[in-house]
All heavy atoms as an XYZ file, in Angstrom:
697
protein
N       0.836     -1.177      0.000
C       0.000      0.000      0.000
C       0.883      1.243      0.000
O       1.849      1.333      0.740
C      -0.886     -0.015      1.244
C      -1.804      1.148      1.345
S      -2.968      0.896      2.691
C      -2.730      2.385      3.572
N       0.546      2.186     -0.832
C       1.301      3.424     -0.919
C       0.392      4.584     -0.540
O      -0.724      4.692     -1.029
C       1.834      3.631     -2.323
C       2.649      4.890     -2.465
C       3.168      5.081     -3.887
O       2.821      4.331     -4.780
N       3.972      6.079     -4.078
N       0.883      5.423      0.346
C       0.151      6.615      0.748
C       1.023      7.824      0.442
O       2.193      7.846      0.822
C      -0.168      6.588      2.252
O      -0.911      5.406      2.535
C      -0.967      7.806      2.660
N       0.458      8.778     -0.234
C       1.191     10.006     -0.534
C       0.525     11.138      0.233
O      -0.671     11.370      0.105
C       1.189     10.300     -2.043
C       1.882      9.167     -2.783
C       1.855     11.648     -2.317
C       1.818      9.291     -4.290
N       1.310     11.786      1.052
C       0.825     12.908      1.852
C       1.742     14.092      1.594
O       2.946     13.928      1.463
C       0.855     12.547      3.357
C       0.432     13.728      4.202
C      -0.035     11.353      3.633
N       1.187     15.257      1.532
C       2.002     16.446      1.351
C       1.767     17.450      2.466
O       0.638     17.631      2.898
N       2.824     18.016      2.926
C       2.745     19.115      3.895
C       3.318     20.344      3.206
O       4.323     20.275      2.502
C       3.600     18.845      5.122
C       3.157     17.742      6.008
C       2.123     16.866      5.835
C       3.762     17.367      7.238
N       2.047     15.992      6.870
C       3.050     16.269      7.763
C       4.841     17.841      7.962
C       3.375     15.657      8.956
C       5.169     17.235      9.152
C       4.435     16.160      9.645
N       2.695     21.463      3.460
C       3.200     22.709      2.912
C       3.683     23.578      4.067
O       2.961     23.783      5.038
C       2.118     23.446      2.121
C       1.698     22.703      0.905
N       2.372     22.793     -0.281
C       0.693     21.825      0.702
C       1.801     22.012     -1.171
N       0.769     21.409     -0.595
N       4.896     24.053      3.946
C       5.470     24.941      4.949
C       5.495     26.341      4.359
O       5.950     26.542      3.237
C       6.905     24.502      5.330
C       7.522     25.481      6.314
C       6.906     23.093      5.894
N       4.975     27.282      5.118
C       4.984     28.679      4.684
C       6.085     29.411      5.444
O       6.261     29.211      6.649
C       3.643     29.341      4.995
C       2.485     28.739      4.245
C       1.153     29.363      4.634
O       1.141     30.508      5.138
O       0.129     28.682      4.443
N       6.813     30.241      4.732
C       7.852     31.070      5.344
C       7.554     32.529      5.032
O       7.259     32.874      3.884
C       9.232     30.729      4.786
C       9.856     29.443      5.293
C      11.047     29.062      4.438
C      10.283     29.614      6.734
N       7.614     33.351      6.062
C       7.441     34.788      5.883
C       8.645     35.493      6.495
O       9.178     35.040      7.515
C       6.171     35.273      6.566
C       4.906     34.786      5.907
C       3.658     35.367      6.539
O       3.756     36.074      7.572
O       2.570     35.108      6.000
N       9.040     36.585      5.862
C      10.213     37.323      6.319
C       9.857     38.771      6.592
O       9.012     39.352      5.918
C      11.313     37.288      5.245
C      11.761     35.898      4.907
C      11.224     35.238      3.821
C      12.699     35.257      5.677
C      11.619     33.952      3.505
C      13.101     33.972      5.375
C      12.563     33.320      4.279
N      10.549     39.315      7.576
C      10.439     40.740      7.868
C      11.866     41.245      8.052
O      12.646     40.651      8.809
C       9.623     40.986      9.126
C       9.469     42.447      9.455
C       8.670     42.669     10.734
O       8.657     41.827     11.619
N       8.022     43.809     10.821
N      12.177     42.313      7.347
C      13.518     42.884      7.444
C      13.435     44.307      7.942
O      12.677     45.119      7.411
C      14.202     42.828      6.090
C      14.380     41.379      5.646
C      15.197     41.241      4.392
O      16.207     41.941      4.276
O      14.802     40.421      3.556
N      14.194     44.572      8.980
C      14.283     45.913      9.539
C      15.758     46.209      9.741
O      16.436     45.525     10.519
C      13.523     46.020     10.886
C      13.667     47.411     11.475
C      12.066     45.634     10.717
N      16.240     47.190      8.986
C      17.650     47.576      9.018
C      18.532     46.360      8.793
O      18.472     45.738      7.742
C      17.966     48.327     10.311
C      17.197     49.629     10.436
C      17.399     50.317     11.752
O      18.161     49.839     12.600
O      16.760     51.374     11.933
N      19.311     45.958      9.784
C      20.244     44.832      9.599
C      19.713     43.523     10.187
O      20.457     42.559     10.305
C      21.599     45.168     10.231
C      21.525     45.299     11.743
O      20.471     45.608     12.290
N      22.635     45.068     12.409
N      18.433     43.478     10.512
C      17.848     42.280     11.123
C      16.818     41.657     10.186
O      15.995     42.353      9.599
C      17.183     42.621     12.447
C      18.149     43.127     13.497
C      17.418     43.459     14.779
C      18.384     43.951     15.809
N      18.527     45.401     15.839
N      16.883     40.339     10.076
C      15.895     39.591      9.301
C      15.218     38.606     10.227
O      15.892     37.840     10.927
C      16.562     38.823      8.141
O      17.277     39.749      7.320
C      15.531     38.090      7.297
N      13.902     38.635     10.259
C      13.112     37.697     11.059
C      12.359     36.783     10.099
O      11.845     37.228      9.081
C      12.112     38.442     11.944
C      12.769     39.332     12.952
N      13.106     38.912     14.208
C      13.182     40.620     12.869
C      13.688     39.884     14.863
N      13.748     40.948     14.071
N      12.299     35.500     10.455
C      11.563     34.528      9.648
C      10.564     33.805     10.538
O      10.851     33.508     11.705
C      12.508     33.505      9.025
N       9.396     33.537      9.985
C       8.379     32.741     10.670
C       8.005     31.598      9.733
O       7.699     31.814      8.564
C       7.156     33.582     10.987
N       8.077     30.380     10.247
C       7.708     29.187      9.481
C       6.424     28.631     10.064
O       6.253     28.586     11.287
C       8.814     28.138      9.559
N       5.520     28.199      9.202
C       4.240     27.650      9.625
C       3.981     26.372      8.848
O       4.156     26.328      7.632
C       3.111     28.653      9.345
C       1.683     28.132      9.451
C       1.313     27.835     10.900
C       0.707     29.121      8.834
N       3.569     25.318      9.565
C       3.135     24.081      8.913
C       1.792     23.697      9.512
O       1.579     23.824     10.719
C       4.165     22.937      9.055
C       4.353     22.510     10.496
C       3.779     21.746      8.200
N       0.883     23.276      8.656
C      -0.419     22.763      9.090
C      -0.396     21.256      8.881
O      -0.208     20.782      7.758
C      -1.551     23.395      8.282
C      -1.766     24.840      8.615
C      -2.905     25.461      7.788
N      -2.959     26.889      8.004
C      -2.304     27.782      7.260
N      -1.570     27.391      6.259
N      -2.415     29.062      7.535
N      -0.587     20.516      9.960
C      -0.523     19.060      9.900
C      -1.891     18.473      9.571
O      -2.923     19.114      9.799
C      -0.022     18.515     11.239
C       1.340     19.061     11.688
C       1.704     18.505     13.059
C       2.409     18.740     10.668
N      -1.911     17.251      9.048
C      -3.185     16.624      8.695
C      -4.166     16.507      9.867
O      -5.375     16.460      9.656
C      -2.771     15.239      8.191
C      -1.377     15.427      7.702
C      -0.772     16.443      8.623
N      -3.651     16.480     11.115
C      -4.544     16.385     12.270
C      -5.118     17.748     12.679
O      -5.811     17.866     13.681
C      -3.846     15.714     13.450
C      -2.729     16.553     14.065
O      -2.484     17.697     13.615
O      -2.075     16.065     15.006
N      -4.812     18.794     11.894
C      -5.336     20.126     12.180
C      -4.403     20.996     12.998
O      -4.649     22.185     13.173
N      -3.333     20.418     13.515
C      -2.376     21.169     14.307
C      -1.614     22.158     13.431
O      -1.201     21.815     12.327
C      -1.353     20.214     14.969
O      -2.045     19.262     15.756
C      -0.366     20.970     15.835
N      -1.444     23.365     13.924
C      -0.571     24.343     13.281
C       0.639     24.524     14.176
O       0.502     24.729     15.380
C      -1.272     25.688     13.094
C      -2.307     25.697     12.015
C      -2.845     27.095     11.733
O      -2.423     28.067     12.403
O      -3.681     27.210     10.837
N       1.806     24.444     13.585
C       3.039     24.619     14.348
C       3.851     25.732     13.706
O       3.881     25.869     12.484
C       3.827     23.316     14.395
C       3.044     22.201     15.070
S       3.987     20.679     15.210
C       5.058     21.124     16.566
N       4.518     26.505     14.563
C       5.312     27.637     14.082
C       6.723     27.570     14.633
O       6.945     27.107     15.752
C       4.671     28.941     14.540
C       3.387     29.273     13.827
C       2.767     30.557     14.390
N       1.710     31.091     13.565
C       0.518     30.540     13.424
N       0.221     29.439     14.055
N      -0.396     31.098     12.647
N       7.636     28.065     13.846
C       9.018     28.231     14.277
C       9.469     29.628     13.885
O       8.975     30.201     12.910
N      10.382     30.171     14.661
C      10.876     31.523     14.396
C      12.397     31.523     14.376
O      13.029     30.747     15.104
C      10.374     32.495     15.468
C       8.894     32.608     15.491
N       8.105     31.771     16.247
C       8.045     33.414     14.825
C       6.832     32.076     16.051
N       6.776     33.076     15.194
N      12.943     32.374     13.539
C      14.393     32.500     13.461
C      14.755     33.918     13.090
O      13.924     34.685     12.591
N      16.000     34.251     13.337
C      16.445     35.589     12.962
C      17.904     35.565     12.549
O      18.645     34.642     12.887
C      16.225     36.597     14.078
C      17.102     36.383     15.278
C      16.799     37.405     16.344
N      17.765     37.237     17.414
C      18.159     38.203     18.202
N      17.679     39.405     18.050
N      19.033     37.966     19.151
N      18.267     36.580     11.822
C      19.650     36.787     11.413
C      19.959     38.260     11.589
O      19.099     39.117     11.379
C      19.844     36.381      9.959
N      21.174     38.522     12.000
C      21.604     39.905     12.173
C      22.878     40.101     11.354
O      23.852     39.379     11.541
C      21.869     40.235     13.655
C      20.588     40.017     14.468
C      22.384     41.658     13.806
C      20.780     40.165     15.967
N      22.823     41.060     10.448
C      23.977     41.348      9.601
C      24.934     42.263     10.351
O      24.547     43.291     10.910
C      23.509     42.011      8.301
C      24.646     42.366      7.366
C      24.152     42.941      6.039
N      23.065     43.894      6.169
C      23.214     45.195      6.410
N      24.414     45.708      6.563
N      22.156     45.982      6.503
N      26.197     41.869     10.358
C      27.231     42.708     10.965
C      27.338     43.980     10.138
O      27.253     43.955      8.908
C      28.572     41.962     10.976
C      29.633     42.683     11.702
N      30.414     43.640     11.097
C      30.034     42.605     12.990
C      31.270     44.113     11.984
N      31.063     43.503     13.140
N      27.528     45.099     10.800
C      27.522     46.391     10.088
C      28.612     46.478      9.019
O      28.489     47.229      8.071
C      27.632     47.544     11.073
C      28.987     47.670     11.737
C      28.954     48.757     12.775
N      28.454     48.148     13.991
C      29.062     48.217     15.151
N      30.146     48.902     15.280
N      28.576     47.615     16.190
N      29.664     45.685      9.138
C      30.726     45.713      8.133
C      30.465     44.805      6.940
O      31.186     44.872      5.949
N      29.443     43.971      7.033
C      29.134     43.049      5.935
C      28.304     43.746      4.860
O      27.498     44.627      5.166
C      28.330     41.844      6.453
C      29.161     40.911      7.317
O      30.407     41.003      7.255
O      28.571     40.107      8.046
N      28.478     43.330      3.606
C      27.655     43.918      2.543
C      26.198     43.472      2.686
O      25.922     42.411      3.249
C      28.269     43.357      1.253
C      28.970     42.111      1.672
C      29.402     42.326      3.106
N      25.278     44.300      2.168
C      23.857     43.952      2.214
C      23.583     42.825      1.228
O      23.798     42.965      0.035
C      23.007     45.171      1.847
C      22.290     45.748      3.027
C      21.345     46.849      2.630
O      20.305     46.565      2.024
O      21.677     48.004      2.950
N      23.134     41.694      1.741
C      22.755     40.564      0.904
C      21.457     40.000      1.480
O      21.474     39.115      2.333
C      23.837     39.487      0.904
C      25.117     39.918      0.217
C      26.128     38.809      0.250
O      26.655     38.488      1.300
N      26.384     38.226     -0.913
N      20.365     40.524      1.016
C      19.053     40.178      1.556
C      18.836     38.676      1.578
O      18.356     38.115      2.556
C      17.959     40.860      0.733
C      16.554     40.558      1.204
C      15.512     41.294      0.385
O      15.843     42.190     -0.390
N      14.277     40.911      0.552
N      19.183     37.993      0.489
C      18.941     36.554      0.378
C      19.676     35.783      1.478
O      19.151     34.837      2.039
C      19.367     36.049     -1.002
C      18.961     34.606     -1.238
C      19.509     34.054     -2.542
N      20.917     33.711     -2.363
C      21.932     34.294     -2.995
N      21.728     35.245     -3.852
N      23.173     33.921     -2.762
N      20.898     36.182      1.804
C      21.671     35.482      2.825
C      21.002     35.601      4.185
O      20.875     34.618      4.917
C      23.126     36.006      2.872
C      23.882     35.400      4.038
C      23.835     35.709      1.559
N      20.529     36.782      4.532
C      19.816     36.963      5.795
C      18.554     36.115      5.851
O      18.237     35.508      6.877
N      17.841     36.046      4.725
C      16.636     35.220      4.672
C      16.977     33.740      4.841
O      16.271     33.011      5.535
C      15.900     35.449      3.349
C      15.237     36.805      3.262
C      14.650     37.086      1.889
O      14.846     36.272      0.961
O      14.012     38.147      1.742
N      18.046     33.300      4.192
C      18.437     31.887      4.296
C      18.794     31.509      5.735
O      18.394     30.460      6.234
C      19.606     31.586      3.360
C      19.209     31.610      1.900
C      20.391     31.582      0.948
O      21.546     31.729      1.401
O      20.149     31.419     -0.264
N      19.539     32.366      6.408
C      19.943     32.076      7.792
C      18.723     32.097      8.707
O      18.526     31.184      9.513
C      21.017     33.079      8.255
C      22.317     32.837      7.474
C      21.257     32.961      9.767
C      23.355     33.924      7.661
N      17.903     33.127      8.586
C      16.706     33.217      9.434
C      15.758     32.055      9.159
O      15.183     31.470     10.089
C      16.001     34.562      9.208
N      15.589     31.688      7.890
C      14.719     30.561      7.543
C      15.252     29.255      8.113
O      14.491     28.445      8.656
C      14.580     30.445      6.025
N      16.547     29.033      8.003
C      17.142     27.812      8.547
C      16.903     27.713     10.047
O      16.563     26.638     10.566
C      18.641     27.778      8.244
N      17.026     28.812     10.737
C      16.798     28.808     12.187
C      15.327     28.584     12.520
O      15.005     27.878     13.477
C      17.330     30.099     12.795
C      18.851     30.148     12.732
C      19.425     31.449     13.200
N      20.889     31.355     13.226
C      21.695     32.397     13.235
N      21.206     33.626     13.248
N      23.004     32.222     13.252
N      14.425     29.161     11.740
C      12.994     28.950     11.972
C      12.624     27.497     11.703
O      11.870     26.879     12.464
C      12.176     29.894     11.079
N      13.144     26.930     10.623
C      12.850     25.535     10.294
C      13.469     24.579     11.307
O      12.888     23.540     11.628
C      13.334     25.216      8.877
C      12.551     25.916      7.762
C      13.273     25.767      6.427
C      11.127     25.382      7.682
N      14.626     24.950     11.839
C      15.265     24.139     12.876
C      14.387     24.092     14.129
O      14.177     23.028     14.727
C      16.651     24.694     13.193
C      17.477     23.772     14.047
O      17.215     22.581     14.142
N      18.495     24.329     14.671
N      13.845     25.236     14.531
C      12.935     25.275     15.686
C      11.686     24.440     15.408
O      11.227     23.673     16.259
C      12.539     26.716     16.002
C      11.598     26.821     17.201
C      11.216     28.257     17.506
O      12.106     29.122     17.556
O      10.010     28.497     17.699
N      11.150     24.571     14.205
C       9.968     23.804     13.816
C      10.272     22.302     13.848
O       9.466     21.508     14.338
C       9.514     24.238     12.428
C       8.215     23.675     11.903
C       7.051     23.974     12.833
C       7.938     24.245     10.522
N      11.440     21.906     13.374
C      11.835     20.492     13.381
C      11.920     19.956     14.810
O      11.433     18.851     15.103
C      13.178     20.314     12.674
N      12.498     20.722     15.708
C      12.589     20.281     17.114
C      11.196     20.115     17.717
O      10.923     19.144     18.426
C      13.424     21.276     17.925
C      14.916     21.193     17.648
C      15.750     21.996     18.654
N      15.291     23.369     18.815
C      15.767     24.413     18.142
N      16.718     24.256     17.257
N      15.298     25.623     18.368
N      10.299     21.053     17.415
C       8.935     20.963     17.943
C       8.180     19.770     17.367
O       7.404     19.110     18.064
C       8.172     22.260     17.683
C       8.698     23.425     18.519
O       9.465     23.184     19.481
O       8.341     24.577     18.202
N       8.401     19.463     16.090
C       7.775     18.285     15.480
C       8.274     17.000     16.140
O       7.496     16.069     16.374
C       8.051     18.254     13.980
C       7.197     19.192     13.134
C       7.791     19.332     11.732
C       5.770     18.683     13.050
N       9.565     16.944     16.461
C      10.104     15.772     17.147
C       9.499     15.624     18.539
O       9.168     14.499     18.964
C      11.632     15.855     17.245
C      12.392     15.582     15.951
C      13.860     15.928     16.112
C      12.229     14.125     15.544
N       9.339     16.727     19.244
C       8.708     16.670     20.571
C       7.272     16.158     20.465
O       6.839     15.318     21.251
C       8.707     18.055     21.231
C      10.057     18.510     21.699
C       9.957     19.925     22.270
C      11.317     20.555     22.423
N      11.232     21.975     22.782
N       6.528     16.676     19.478
C       5.143     16.241     19.273
C       5.095     14.746     18.965
O       4.271     14.011     19.516
C       4.502     17.045     18.141
C       3.044     16.690     17.856
C       2.509     17.541     16.718
C       1.050     17.353     16.431
N       0.571     16.013     16.286
N       5.975     14.284     18.099
C       6.015     12.861     17.761
C       6.341     12.021     18.990
O       5.749     10.959     19.204
C       7.038     12.597     16.657
N       7.267     12.497     19.813
C       7.622     11.774     21.036
C       6.438     11.633     21.977
O       6.201     10.556     22.546
N       5.674     12.684     22.138
C       4.478     12.641     22.991
C       3.477     11.628     22.437
O       2.891     10.826     23.185
C       3.838     14.043     23.121
C       2.457     13.962     23.740
C       4.742     14.966     23.925
N       3.293     11.632     21.122
C       2.339     10.710     20.512
C       2.798      9.250     20.647
O       1.976      8.360     20.874
C       2.120     11.083     19.048
C       1.371     12.397     18.918
C       1.259     12.892     17.489
O       1.791     12.247     16.563
O       0.639     13.951     17.301
N       4.088      9.014     20.541
C       4.626      7.662     20.741
C       4.369      7.211     22.169
O       3.916      6.089     22.418
C       6.134      7.610     20.408
C       6.352      7.781     18.904
C       6.761      6.308     20.914
C       7.794      8.029     18.516
N       4.651      8.093     23.130
C       4.448      7.749     24.536
C       2.983      7.485     24.853
O       2.662      6.573     25.620
C       5.009      8.859     25.431
C       6.524      8.923     25.392
C       7.110     10.090     26.162
O       6.337     10.953     26.666
O       8.348     10.163     26.253
N       2.094      8.270     24.257
C       0.664      8.045     24.491
C       0.212      6.703     23.930
O      -0.636      6.026     24.514
C      -0.159      9.175     23.853
C      -0.040     10.492     24.602
C      -0.717     11.652     23.877
O      -1.142     11.495     22.712
O      -0.796     12.734     24.484
N       0.793      6.296     22.815
C       0.387      5.034     22.178
C       1.018      3.811     22.833
O       0.384      2.765     22.936
C       0.750      5.056     20.695
N       2.271      3.958     23.297
C       3.001      2.789     23.810
C       3.065      2.736     25.331
O       3.407      1.699     25.891
C       4.451      2.781     23.277
O       5.143      3.933     23.783
C       4.483      2.763     21.763
N       2.819      3.873     25.981
C       2.966      3.993     27.435
C       4.403      3.733     27.869
O       4.655      3.286     28.987
C       1.980      3.082     28.174
C       0.569      3.298     27.745
N      -0.135      4.428     28.081
C      -0.258      2.541     26.979
C      -1.351      4.353     27.541
N      -1.451      3.227     26.873
N       5.341      4.011     26.970
C       6.774      3.888     27.247
C       7.436      5.220     26.935
O       6.952      5.988     26.098
C       7.415      2.794     26.389
C       6.881      1.376     26.574
C       7.450      0.460     25.482
C       7.226      0.863     27.950
N       8.571      5.467     27.591
C       9.313      6.691     27.346
C       9.887      6.658     25.928
O      10.543      5.700     25.538
C      10.454      6.838     28.376
C      11.296      8.044     28.215
C      10.576      9.260     28.698
C      11.517     10.476     28.627
N      10.785     11.716     28.561
N       9.619      7.708     25.152
C      10.138      7.793     23.794
C      11.465      8.539     23.794
O      11.660      9.487     24.551
C       9.136      8.511     22.903
N      12.351      8.099     22.943
C      13.660      8.750     22.778
C      13.791      9.159     21.317
O      14.312      8.418     20.493
C      14.796      7.812     23.182
C      14.714      7.376     24.601
N      15.107      8.181     25.650
C      14.219      6.242     25.157
C      14.890      7.549     26.792
N      14.356      6.383     26.516
N      13.261     10.326     21.024
C      13.289     10.842     19.660
C      14.348     11.946     19.634
O      14.197     12.973     20.253
C      11.912     11.411     19.242
C      11.944     11.912     17.818
C      10.834     10.361     19.431
N      15.447     11.688     18.929
C      16.563     12.629     18.918
C      16.663     13.313     17.564
O      16.239     12.796     16.545
C      17.861     11.903     19.224
N      17.258     14.482     17.586
C      17.484     15.247     16.351
C      18.706     14.715     15.669
O      19.678     14.373     16.231
C      17.670     16.726     16.676
C      17.720     17.595     15.505
S      16.161     18.444     15.446
C      16.496     19.715     14.297
């Protein structure tokens, strides 16, 4: 049996001066919405490269989202098995 499921992750960016903030959002099939946030700060001596700030902030937001997804999965495993789950990054 093959099941194909798709998740869509939305990323939004806000840039103010030398700071880039990213917010990641995923909606899971069970209706849960999870968010992660990240930021990047450009050193004043570095050239302006908007894309680089977005990439760093996005990576940090997705990293937070990934950790939260692992925690959620661990809770669900424990609820189903009644055993301590060890879900590592």
